[in-house]
Backbone bond lengths (Angstrom), bond angles and torsions (degrees), N, CA, C in turn:
res aa  C-N    CA-C-N  psi(-1)  N-CA   C-N-CA  omega(-1)  CA-C   N-CA-C  phi
1 M - - - 1.559 - - 1.504 106.62 -
2 A 1.405 116.31 -49.20 1.489 118.84 178.73 1.564 111.74 -60.44
3 A 1.390 109.09 -39.21 1.504 110.22 178.72 1.457 116.95 -58.84
4 A 1.376 111.13 -39.97 1.462 120.10 -177.39 1.560 109.87 -65.32
5 I 1.342 112.97 -39.39 1.480 117.60 -177.97 1.582 105.58 -70.75
6 A 1.205 120.86 -38.12 1.508 120.55 -176.69 1.505 107.96 -73.32
7 S 1.243 120.82 -38.08 1.532 120.93 173.86 1.483 112.48 -59.87
8 G 1.360 115.92 -36.31 1.475 124.07 -176.31 1.572 106.26 -69.17
9 L 1.266 116.54 -42.01 1.533 118.12 -178.87 1.463 110.13 -71.15
10 I 1.335 116.04 -40.05 1.515 116.96 175.57 1.519 111.11 -57.47
11 R 1.314 117.15 -44.16 1.530 121.82 -176.89 1.497 104.19 -66.86
12 Q 1.274 124.83 -48.35 1.471 122.04 177.60 1.540 113.34 -56.16
13 K 1.355 121.09 -43.83 1.402 119.57 175.40 1.515 115.61 -62.79
14 R 1.385 114.54 -35.94 1.474 114.29 178.48 1.536 111.45 -71.13
15 Q 1.333 118.17 -33.84 1.500 120.75 176.67 1.529 111.05 -63.95
16 A 1.384 111.77 -44.80 1.472 115.53 -179.92 1.549 111.97 -65.10
17 R 1.375 118.45 -34.75 1.375 121.45 174.84 1.497 115.43 -63.50
18 E 1.330 114.56 -41.48 1.424 124.28 -177.26 1.590 110.00 -69.56
19 Q 1.370 114.98 -36.26 1.415 118.44 175.77 1.478 113.63 -67.91
20 H 1.351 115.63 -31.78 1.372 122.63 -173.19 1.609 104.92 -71.48
21 W 1.312 115.54 -46.37 1.408 117.45 -179.69 1.543 115.25 -69.87
22 D 1.275 114.29 -30.25 1.568 118.19 175.61 1.538 111.35 -72.14
23 R 1.337 121.76 -25.65 1.487 123.43 -176.05 1.455 105.85 -73.70
24 P 1.394 119.98 134.90 1.494 123.07 179.40 1.542 108.63 -74.67
25 S 1.323 117.33 141.58 1.469 122.50 179.94 1.440 113.21 -73.71
26 A 1.308 120.88 162.96 1.384 128.15 -176.76 1.588 110.32 -66.27
27 S 1.319 111.74 -34.53 1.417 120.29 -175.75 1.679 109.55 -73.58
28 R 1.380 108.00 -30.43 1.379 109.47 176.97 1.621 117.94 -79.80
29 R 1.388 106.15 -27.28 1.555 113.43 177.82 1.512 111.34 -71.40
30 R 1.336 113.71 -45.80 1.466 119.66 -175.15 1.599 116.90 -101.21
31 S 1.144 115.55 124.65 1.477 121.12 179.77 1.562 108.41 -85.73
32 S 1.241 115.18 157.17 1.455 121.56 179.24 1.537 110.67 -59.83
33 P 1.382 119.77 132.66 1.501 117.29 177.08 1.513 111.39 -70.49
34 S 1.282 121.88 -21.40 1.510 122.07 176.23 1.542 109.17 -75.11
35 K 1.343 117.25 -30.03 1.529 113.92 -179.92 1.507 103.52 -77.86
36 N 1.309 122.14 -39.09 1.488 122.13 -177.30 1.609 108.60 -57.23
37 R 1.443 111.82 -46.25 1.452 119.83 -179.70 1.528 108.20 -59.95
38 G 1.262 121.04 -42.89 1.415 124.91 -178.73 1.529 110.84 -61.75
39 L 1.260 116.52 -46.72 1.481 121.87 176.84 1.462 113.20 -57.97
40 C 1.386 112.30 -51.93 1.536 118.07 174.97 1.504 111.05 -51.01
41 N 1.361 117.85 -51.91 1.444 116.69 -172.34 1.566 109.30 -67.22
42 G 1.269 117.64 -28.59 1.443 118.00 177.63 1.485 111.69 -72.47
43 N 1.227 117.36 -36.35 1.532 120.57 178.99 1.550 112.01 -68.63
44 L 1.493 112.92 -37.74 1.372 116.93 175.46 1.570 114.20 -63.97
45 V 1.444 115.01 -42.34 1.296 116.64 178.39 1.536 114.93 -60.22
46 D 1.313 117.43 -41.64 1.383 126.43 173.43 1.460 113.42 -53.11
47 I 1.362 115.38 -45.36 1.415 122.91 -176.66 1.552 113.13 -67.25
48 F 1.383 112.49 -46.91 1.447 119.98 179.61 1.513 111.59 -65.31
49 S 1.287 115.84 -40.51 1.534 118.95 178.31 1.488 107.82 -60.45
50 K 1.353 115.87 -43.95 1.465 114.09 -174.87 1.564 111.47 -68.81
51 V 1.371 113.19 -36.91 1.517 115.25 176.99 1.562 111.47 -64.57
52 R 1.293 115.37 -34.51 1.526 120.77 -175.44 1.523 104.59 -68.52
53 I 1.333 115.34 -53.53 1.548 116.77 178.72 1.455 111.59 -54.14
54 F 1.311 119.61 -42.53 1.442 123.08 -177.51 1.506 112.41 -66.06
55 G 1.459 113.63 -37.10 1.544 120.55 178.78 1.523 107.76 -67.72
56 L 1.391 118.87 -38.91 1.444 117.94 -176.96 1.456 108.40 -70.11
57 K 1.297 123.20 -39.20 1.447 121.90 176.18 1.432 117.84 -61.67
58 K 1.335 111.51 -36.66 1.514 118.55 177.51 1.575 108.18 -71.89
59 R 1.372 118.17 -39.67 1.433 115.03 -179.55 1.517 113.17 -68.89
60 R 1.496 114.55 -28.24 1.488 112.67 176.25 1.471 113.80 -69.68
61 L 1.393 115.39 -28.09 1.455 118.45 -177.74 1.528 108.15 -77.85
62 R 1.318 116.76 -28.12 1.499 121.22 177.96 1.480 110.08 -68.56
63 R 1.336 118.37 -38.52 1.491 120.79 -179.27 1.407 110.32 -66.96
64 Q 1.352 123.47 -31.94 1.462 124.16 178.95 1.516 111.37 -76.71
65 D 1.319 120.26 -16.12 1.387 122.32 178.44 1.486 115.81 -80.38
66 P 1.377 121.32 149.39 1.480 120.46 178.68 1.519 106.82 -58.38
67 Q 1.412 115.73 146.71 1.334 123.91 -174.92 1.540 115.52 -126.84
68 L 1.270 117.80 -11.92 1.413 128.47 178.48 1.489 114.35 -99.12
69 K 1.318 113.56 128.74 1.593 116.40 -176.08 1.490 105.16 -104.09
70 G 1.314 119.22 114.44 1.457 123.85 -179.35 1.542 108.57 -126.83
71 I 1.373 114.01 -159.84 1.470 118.65 177.93 1.570 108.78 -142.49
72 V 1.263 111.34 153.26 1.401 120.71 165.38 1.497 112.03 -96.90
73 T 1.254 118.10 120.06 1.508 119.25 -167.16 1.528 112.07 -147.18
74 R 1.288 117.52 166.52 1.487 123.14 165.37 1.554 106.88 -107.25
75 L 1.301 113.84 144.27 1.494 122.54 -178.60 1.636 106.31 -101.45
76 Y 1.264 114.10 110.33 1.461 117.22 176.25 1.514 110.39 -101.90
77 C 1.388 113.55 122.61 1.452 118.90 179.94 1.531 111.05 -88.99
78 R 1.275 114.01 150.79 1.542 119.38 -176.08 1.499 108.00 -65.50
79 Q 1.318 121.66 -17.55 1.423 123.92 -179.33 1.588 108.87 -73.77
80 G 1.306 121.42 -5.55 1.440 125.53 179.32 1.533 118.08 95.48
81 Y 1.291 113.65 23.28 1.581 120.40 -176.05 1.555 106.58 -132.60
82 Y 1.324 107.91 150.21 1.543 116.48 171.94 1.661 104.73 -96.52
83 L 1.303 110.24 133.41 1.509 112.16 171.08 1.496 110.06 -64.92
84 Q 1.370 113.49 141.35 1.484 117.11 179.35 1.528 110.81 -142.86
85 M 1.280 117.83 149.25 1.482 123.78 177.03 1.564 108.80 -116.85
86 H 1.266 114.85 121.98 1.392 121.54 -179.25 1.529 112.92 -79.04
87 P 1.386 119.61 159.67 1.477 117.02 -176.92 1.447 117.23 -53.70
88 D 1.392 118.79 -27.58 1.458 121.58 172.08 1.447 118.12 -84.02
89 G 1.349 117.45 6.08 1.385 122.53 -176.47 1.422 125.59 86.58
90 A 1.355 116.27 -1.04 1.500 124.84 176.34 1.500 105.74 -70.07
91 L 1.334 109.21 145.41 1.499 123.55 179.92 1.501 114.14 -112.29
92 D 1.299 115.17 136.60 1.453 119.10 171.56 1.550 107.29 -165.96
93 G 1.368 115.33 -168.85 1.448 118.30 -178.24 1.497 111.02 -118.41
94 T 1.320 115.76 150.91 1.528 125.30 -177.86 1.502 107.31 -141.08
95 K 1.440 114.00 150.40 1.381 120.06 173.71 1.490 111.06 -91.31
96 D 1.299 123.08 0.04 1.447 125.22 -175.72 1.590 105.56 -86.05
97 D 1.295 116.38 123.46 1.386 120.86 -179.25 1.551 114.55 -101.28
98 S 1.340 118.07 12.29 1.420 122.26 -178.02 1.500 113.83 -108.88
99 T 1.300 116.59 -19.95 1.567 119.10 -176.21 1.486 113.03 -72.48
100 N 1.254 120.38 143.87 1.380 126.67 -179.83 1.576 113.01 -72.36
101 S 1.279 117.11 -11.10 1.475 117.84 174.88 1.461 116.58 -73.16
102 T 1.372 114.23 -12.24 1.474 119.33 174.11 1.488 115.64 -90.78
103 L 1.320 114.22 0.88 1.477 116.88 178.35 1.484 114.78 -84.62
104 F 1.387 116.68 130.82 1.518 119.94 179.43 1.489 108.57 -130.63
105 N 1.325 107.14 149.74 1.581 116.36 169.38 1.488 109.19 -92.79
106 L 1.337 116.34 122.02 1.453 117.72 177.55 1.556 106.12 -100.59
107 I 1.259 116.92 107.40 1.525 122.91 -170.03 1.543 105.94 -105.75
108 P 1.315 123.88 118.83 1.456 122.06 173.35 1.559 109.19 -76.01
109 V 1.313 111.08 126.42 1.455 114.17 -177.52 1.589 109.38 -124.99
110 G 1.265 116.33 20.08 1.443 124.99 -175.57 1.565 113.48 172.51
111 L 1.412 114.50 177.84 1.388 113.89 176.25 1.516 112.09 -74.96
112 R 1.370 112.87 114.12 1.466 121.98 -174.64 1.581 114.77 57.63
113 V 1.397 115.67 31.29 1.378 123.81 178.36 1.514 106.38 -127.78
114 V 1.323 115.76 132.78 1.550 128.08 -178.92 1.393 111.26 -123.62
115 A 1.365 112.68 155.74 1.411 123.79 163.89 1.521 110.57 -109.60
116 I 1.274 120.53 136.26 1.482 123.22 178.31 1.462 112.63 -104.96
117 Q 1.308 120.54 116.06 1.360 124.40 -177.77 1.531 115.28 -124.77
118 G 1.386 115.36 131.66 1.498 118.46 179.67 1.478 108.54 -68.52
119 V 1.402 111.63 129.80 1.456 113.45 176.12 1.470 116.54 -65.65
120 K 1.365 116.53 -38.15 1.470 121.58 -174.16 1.585 107.31 -76.73
121 T 1.322 116.42 -41.52 1.467 118.32 -173.34 1.495 114.85 -92.30
122 G 1.364 115.15 -29.81 1.454 115.00 -178.08 1.457 113.09 84.09
123 L 1.392 117.43 6.67 1.481 119.24 -176.86 1.494 109.12 -97.88
124 Y 1.300 117.60 151.90 1.471 124.80 176.96 1.528 109.70 -90.99
125 I 1.275 114.00 148.15 1.541 119.16 173.58 1.518 103.01 -91.92
126 A 1.391 108.19 132.57 1.510 119.84 -178.61 1.485 110.69 -134.63
127 M 1.329 113.53 154.57 1.512 117.76 174.33 1.509 107.47 -124.65
128 N 1.346 114.59 133.55 1.490 121.08 -174.98 1.550 110.88 -90.56
129 G 1.330 120.78 -172.58 1.348 127.33 -175.17 1.533 113.11 -74.37
130 E 1.287 115.40 -9.37 1.472 116.80 177.24 1.572 113.35 -108.24
131 G 1.362 115.23 7.28 1.477 123.36 177.87 1.517 115.15 84.15
132 Y 1.388 117.28 12.93 1.449 119.99 178.07 1.508 108.13 -89.47
133 L 1.297 114.83 141.01 1.497 121.55 169.03 1.470 112.73 -87.35
134 Y 1.392 110.98 140.07 1.451 120.12 176.94 1.488 111.52 -145.75
135 P 1.423 118.54 162.35 1.388 119.24 176.97 1.490 108.62 -89.25
136 S 1.356 120.04 144.62 1.487 123.10 177.25 1.470 109.41 -128.14
137 E 1.321 112.99 131.44 1.489 118.63 176.17 1.538 110.63 -72.10
138 L 1.286 120.37 -27.48 1.474 124.64 -179.88 1.435 111.51 -109.17
139 F 1.329 120.99 150.55 1.457 125.81 177.56 1.539 107.89 -81.12
140 T 1.304 118.38 113.82 1.427 120.68 173.50 1.424 111.76 -125.51
141 P 1.485 113.12 178.40 1.557 113.24 -176.98 1.467 110.92 -61.13
142 E 1.361 120.33 -26.92 1.503 124.23 177.59 1.570 110.22 -60.60
143 C 1.304 119.84 -16.32 1.523 120.05 -169.71 1.506 105.55 -99.29
144 K 1.327 121.62 -0.03 1.506 121.43 177.12 1.476 113.69 -89.30
145 F 1.241 117.53 130.34 1.522 130.10 -179.04 1.579 111.58 -124.50
146 K 1.306 110.97 129.48 1.472 118.22 176.34 1.641 103.56 -79.81
147 E 1.297 115.59 131.02 1.433 127.45 175.93 1.501 112.23 -99.06
148 S 1.270 117.27 119.27 1.418 120.03 -178.08 1.621 110.57 -135.86
149 V 1.265 116.04 145.49 1.405 122.00 -178.81 1.613 110.64 -94.12
150 F 1.326 118.47 115.57 1.387 120.87 -179.40 1.511 113.96 -73.68
151 E 1.379 116.56 174.54 1.499 122.47 -177.95 1.540 111.07 -59.49
152 N 1.264 117.24 -31.72 1.488 124.28 -173.82 1.530 109.11 -93.09
153 Y 1.409 117.55 10.86 1.441 120.72 178.86 1.601 114.86 70.60
154 Y 1.303 113.58 8.34 1.426 116.18 171.01 1.594 107.33 -85.64
155 V 1.231 118.59 161.17 1.459 124.91 -177.52 1.514 109.99 -104.27
156 I 1.346 114.06 134.64 1.502 117.72 177.61 1.439 107.70 -119.75
157 Y 1.392 122.11 149.42 1.359 129.07 -178.25 1.549 112.32 -125.54
158 S 1.304 117.12 124.12 1.465 120.08 -174.70 1.626 107.42 -124.26
159 S 1.316 117.64 145.59 1.427 123.17 177.09 1.493 110.49 -59.48
160 M 1.336 115.25 135.98 1.447 122.28 177.64 1.593 110.11 -83.20
161 L 1.286 114.35 -8.96 1.503 114.89 -170.09 1.557 111.45 -112.55
162 Y 1.297 116.60 -33.63 1.454 119.48 -176.12 1.570 114.70 -124.16
163 R 1.367 115.39 142.41 1.477 121.45 173.49 1.553 107.57 -150.93
164 Q 1.277 117.39 174.66 1.515 121.93 175.73 1.524 110.22 -62.64
165 Q 1.361 116.02 137.94 1.450 119.47 -175.95 1.601 110.41 -71.76
166 E 1.252 119.43 -45.74 1.475 129.27 -170.61 1.524 104.42 -76.76
167 S 1.248 118.59 -63.80 1.501 122.06 -171.94 1.451 112.65 -82.86
168 G 1.327 123.01 -20.59 1.436 122.08 -176.28 1.467 115.19 73.47
169 R 1.444 116.88 10.87 1.494 120.27 178.84 1.489 109.19 -72.58
170 A 1.356 111.92 137.07 1.475 121.30 179.92 1.414 112.33 -66.99
171 W 1.339 119.07 159.10 1.484 124.24 173.33 1.564 106.39 -102.99
172 F 1.294 115.61 132.11 1.504 120.39 -169.24 1.593 108.56 -118.55
173 L 1.319 112.45 153.41 1.515 119.73 165.61 1.484 112.86 -76.68
174 G 1.241 118.41 146.14 1.477 124.04 178.51 1.531 115.33 -174.01
175 L 1.295 112.66 165.06 1.469 126.08 176.49 1.521 110.77 -124.71
176 N 1.302 115.72 135.00 1.436 119.19 177.03 1.554 110.54 -82.25
177 K 1.369 109.66 -173.25 1.448 113.52 -174.46 1.531 114.64 -71.99
178 E 1.289 118.65 -13.87 1.481 128.48 176.94 1.530 107.83 -92.73
179 G 1.187 125.26 -0.11 1.446 127.60 -178.53 1.470 115.77 75.90
180 Q 1.339 116.47 24.63 1.443 118.27 -179.99 1.476 109.30 -105.68
181 V 1.282 118.25 148.62 1.497 124.45 174.92 1.515 114.30 -65.33
182 M 1.327 118.25 141.22 1.403 123.51 -175.04 1.582 107.95 -107.08
183 K 1.333 109.78 160.74 1.538 112.58 171.67 1.566 106.83 -74.56
184 G 1.321 115.27 142.30 1.431 120.35 -175.14 1.505 113.97 -62.85
185 N 1.236 123.15 -31.59 1.459 125.59 179.09 1.538 112.31 -75.30
186 R 1.327 120.62 -4.89 1.498 127.08 -177.68 1.433 106.64 -108.29
187 V 1.290 124.48 -1.40 1.440 126.66 -176.47 1.539 111.58 -101.89
188 K 1.288 118.42 125.62 1.476 121.54 -179.85 1.563 105.38 -103.76
189 K 1.327 111.05 140.51 1.525 118.27 178.80 1.547 113.15 -63.82
190 T 1.308 118.14 -25.33 1.487 118.15 179.06 1.476 118.96 -83.35
191 K 1.398 113.09 -6.15 1.437 118.94 177.27 1.593 116.11 -92.60
192 P 1.342 113.51 155.96 1.444 112.31 -176.44 1.537 113.46 -65.89
193 A 1.418 118.75 -15.07 1.350 120.81 -176.84 1.532 112.91 -66.18
194 A 1.410 118.28 -23.26 1.392 123.88 -177.05 1.528 111.43 -96.63
195 H 1.315 117.85 -8.44 1.497 120.85 -172.82 1.542 113.57 -90.78
196 F 1.232 115.04 120.48 1.540 122.35 178.57 1.417 113.24 -119.55
197 L 1.318 117.14 150.74 1.419 128.30 175.10 1.512 106.76 -124.79
198 P 1.473 114.29 116.74 1.502 114.78 178.52 1.536 103.95 -81.99
199 K 1.381 109.31 146.40 1.538 118.90 171.22 1.356 109.19 -125.60
200 P 1.354 110.57 84.24 1.555 119.78 -175.47 1.544 111.39 -60.64
201 L 1.357 113.03 143.79 1.537 117.74 175.50 1.484 106.65 -110.14
202 E 1.330 124.91 -35.63 1.429 121.95 -177.28 1.489 107.79 -158.35
203 V 1.261 116.14 154.00 1.530 124.81 169.90 1.532 106.05 -84.08
204 A 1.371 114.85 138.33 1.525 117.47 177.75 1.495 105.71 -141.00
205 M 1.375 117.15 157.70 1.381 127.93 174.31 1.524 115.28 -100.83
206 Y 1.273 119.14 135.84 1.474 122.25 -169.34 1.518 110.53 -128.11
207 R 1.282 121.79 146.33 1.362 125.48 166.30 1.490 111.99 -73.85
208 E 1.284 121.30 144.75 1.469 119.66 179.51 1.507 111.91 -72.98
209 P 1.374 115.41 119.99 1.487 121.12 -173.78 1.543 107.32 -63.85
210 S 1.294 113.34 143.17 1.475 125.91 171.72 1.487 113.11 -69.43
211 L 1.298 117.59 125.90 1.456 118.27 -178.72 1.464 113.95 -86.58
212 H 1.269 116.90 129.36 1.489 123.86 -178.71 1.530 113.31 -113.86
213 D 1.311 118.68 168.57 1.451 121.15 176.77 1.572 111.53 -76.27
214 V 1.169 115.18 157.87 1.472 120.32 -177.60 1.559 110.12 -63.34
215 G 1.323 115.43 -36.26 1.444 122.43 -175.49 1.507 111.63 -72.82
216 E 1.266 118.46 -12.70 1.580 125.72 177.51 1.519 109.87 -79.91
217 T 1.306 120.05 -20.89 1.370 120.76 -174.31 1.566 112.50 -65.23
218 V 1.361 116.32 135.32 1.451 121.67 -179.16 1.532 107.57 -119.16
219 P 1.361 116.13 98.31 1.470 122.21 177.30 1.450 112.95 -55.64
220 K 1.377 119.55 144.14 1.479 122.64 179.99 1.524 107.83 -74.81
221 A 1.322 116.05 150.50 1.528 122.44 179.85 1.521 109.48 -67.38
222 G 1.358 115.52 140.09 1.367 125.58 -179.85 1.499 119.17 89.13
223 V 1.373 114.43 2.83 1.449 123.00 176.18 1.518 108.62 -125.53
224 T 1.316 116.60 161.26 1.340 125.45 -179.60 1.561 113.36 -65.44
225 P 1.308 119.43 114.53 1.577 119.53 179.46 1.451 106.00 -72.35
226 S 1.342 111.31 175.48 1.498 120.17 -175.48 1.524 108.00 -68.83
227 K 1.438 110.80 124.79 1.434 119.40 -179.57 1.492 113.42 -71.62
228 S 1.302 118.00 163.84 1.519 122.80 170.22 1.394 114.43 -67.06
229 T 1.281 121.96 135.93 1.469 124.63 177.81 1.389 116.39 -61.39
230 S 1.305 124.14 139.13 1.409 127.55 177.17 1.457 114.62 -89.71
231 A 1.302 118.88 168.96 1.399 120.85 179.89 1.528 110.54 -74.66
232 S 1.288 118.45 -20.46 1.441 118.44 -176.48 1.479 110.79 -87.25
233 A 1.326 121.51 -2.05 1.451 124.19 175.16 1.541 115.15 -91.84
234 I 1.293 117.63 126.62 1.358 114.54 -179.60 1.642 107.07 -136.00
235 M 1.352 118.62 165.08 1.370 118.88 177.50 1.562 109.93 -77.30
236 N 1.300 113.36 171.05 1.485 116.50 -176.83 1.517 108.35 -67.69
237 G 1.357 121.43 -25.34 1.392 125.40 -179.27 1.550 113.43 -75.74
238 G 1.363 115.30 -14.12 1.461 121.33 -179.95 1.494 111.70 100.37
239 K 1.341 120.28 1.79 1.498 120.13 -177.20 1.541 104.76 -82.65
240 P 1.302 119.60 137.99 1.436 122.38 172.83 1.531 112.93 -66.85
241 V 1.293 118.13 142.46 1.467 121.90 177.58 1.486 112.87 -83.32
242 N 1.336 120.98 134.89 1.424 127.03 -176.62 1.579 107.52 -68.39
243 K 1.344 111.93 129.33 1.508 115.26 179.98 1.465 110.03 -68.38
244 R 1.345 114.20 151.68 1.458 124.74 176.13 1.512 110.67 -126.00
245 T 1.318 118.33 158.86 1.416 121.75 -175.71 1.447 110.27 -68.54
246 R 1.312 123.18 135.69 1.389 126.62 176.58 1.593 109.74 -70.93
247 T 1.293 111.68 132.96 1.572 114.75 -168.43 1.569 105.73 -118.67
248 S 1.252 119.51 -0.72 1.488 118.38 -173.27 1.550 113.95 -163.90
249 R 1.272 114.48 159.63 1.578 117.81 -176.21 1.499 111.46 -65.96
250 R 1.281 113.24 162.34 1.551 119.20 -172.92 1.526 108.76 -69.65
251 D 1.239 120.06 -36.79 1.433 118.11 -168.89 1.591 111.75 -67.99
252 S 1.266 116.98 127.18 1.453 123.40 179.77 1.486 112.10 -78.28
253 H 1.282 118.02 149.22 1.489 124.12 179.57 1.576 107.68 -83.87
254 I 1.243 115.95 121.82 1.428 121.90 177.87 1.513 111.24 -122.74
255 S 1.334 117.81 115.93 1.463 121.78 -178.08 1.552 106.86 -83.95
256 P 1.410 115.16 147.98 1.446 120.98 173.11 1.496 117.54 -59.61
257 F 1.291 118.55 147.29 1.361 121.34 -174.39 1.612 109.07 -115.47
258 T 1.275 115.69 161.82 1.405 123.57 -179.05 1.491 113.14 -117.62
259 C 1.309 121.02 142.96 1.447 123.87 -179.73 1.523 112.84 -100.38
260 Y 1.302 115.44 128.04 1.506 118.98 177.67 1.580 107.90 -140.45
261 K 1.314 116.76 -177.28 1.389 119.18 -176.87 1.568 112.22 -74.82
262 L 1.322 116.11 162.47 1.481 120.87 -179.12 1.459 108.33 -97.66
263 V 1.292 120.31 163.32 1.439 125.80 174.99 1.499 107.49 -120.61
264 P 1.378 117.49 153.89 1.485 118.21 179.47 1.483 113.10 -64.81
265 A 1.379 114.16 147.93 1.384 121.60 -174.13 1.667 109.61 -73.94
266 L 1.321 112.62 145.60 1.425 120.43 179.56 1.543 106.90 -97.07
267 P 1.367 121.25 164.63 1.480 122.90 175.21 1.529 108.02 -61.41
268 L 1.387 113.94 151.51 1.379 122.64 174.98 1.517 111.40 -69.47
269 F 1.420 114.35 146.90 1.466 114.92 172.69 1.573 107.89 -97.93
270 E 1.171 122.88 156.10 1.389 126.23 -176.03 1.540 110.18 -68.61
271 R 1.399 117.54 -43.80 1.476 119.51 -178.22 1.507 108.84 -128.50
272 G 1.407 111.54 149.63 1.505 117.96 165.90 1.477 109.65 85.55
273 S 1.366 121.46 71.93 1.504 119.91 172.73 1.584 105.76 -130.39
274 F 1.309 118.55 128.59 1.446 121.53 -176.85 1.524 107.23 -96.17
275 Y 1.369 111.23 133.76 1.549 110.36 173.43 1.502 107.24 -150.04
276 L 1.338 116.03 151.48 1.407 117.62 -170.30 1.496 113.71 -118.71
277 S 1.466 110.21 166.17 1.423 115.01 -174.30 1.549 114.97 -87.42
278 N 1.361 118.61 159.32 1.442 122.62 -174.20 1.544 110.91 -67.46
279 G 1.335 118.97 150.80 1.406 120.56 -177.04 1.487 114.07 -97.62
280 I 1.244 120.94 56.29 1.456 124.30 179.13 1.534 105.99 -94.82
281 E 1.357 119.03 123.43 1.455 120.55 178.75 1.601 107.78 -83.97
282 S 1.335 112.23 120.59 1.436 115.98 -175.47 1.567 106.43 -151.25
283 Q 1.269 114.60 163.10 1.547 122.23 -179.15 1.498 107.83 -84.80
284 N 1.337 116.26 152.05 1.505 122.98 169.15 1.558 106.48 -63.13
285 T 1.422 109.86 132.35 1.528 115.24 -176.74 1.578 108.44 -70.34
286 K 1.306 120.45 -20.52 1.408 116.59 -177.07 1.528 112.50 -96.83
287 S 1.319 117.61 -43.93 1.475 115.26 -179.24 1.501 117.84 -83.16
288 H 1.371 115.25 -10.14 1.535 119.25 179.55 1.538 104.83 -126.40
């Protein structure tokens, strides 16, 4: 009897000992909080670094993409002509609404400020210090035009760089009754010569053009290069423009125009419409 009891006790102790060894310890079950915290921090650093690298790559790609929203349009003058740019860069008016020479890119380059670029030639329309219009291969301050809506809902364009010194009157783009471009200082904003109606064809995205100095502009052969600035031309801020050496004769080159049928007007776009000044040959009121 005693031997049976002793063997039972020994068996119970052995089972208790085996259960004790099989049970996982508290140290094995629970890991150190500091270690967990370190692992979490490491994982977060890896995640944030990957997100940052991905964001930088995406940002670089975005910078290369076009960022300016403009339009491809034809500019219809109230005189009855479409503004056109010939392959040599010469500007005049035509009544043909089907030629590619009447297509222009209207690129917003500031608040209510646009650049006018010929689609076929890639040249910018610019106005020099004497009010003459000329084509520019590079985008310069003379290529900037302020876009305003007149009382009759036509759009007028004025030079951002030049205006009359005494009166402060702006110089506008325009076409005369014969479809020729005019000097900016001879165009009045109340006359049909300065009133344009954009006829947009499509919306397009453009890269922001790089701004160059006026002296870097290279006029195309066969058209009037940039004239020397006159004493009556000043910047909008009131600072006189530095005079440059005259490089060409006063007469501007005007190409012949062709008459064709008109097309109905399309609705105005809020931004980006190119329109040009009338082509009347006249002397500067201040200097002559």
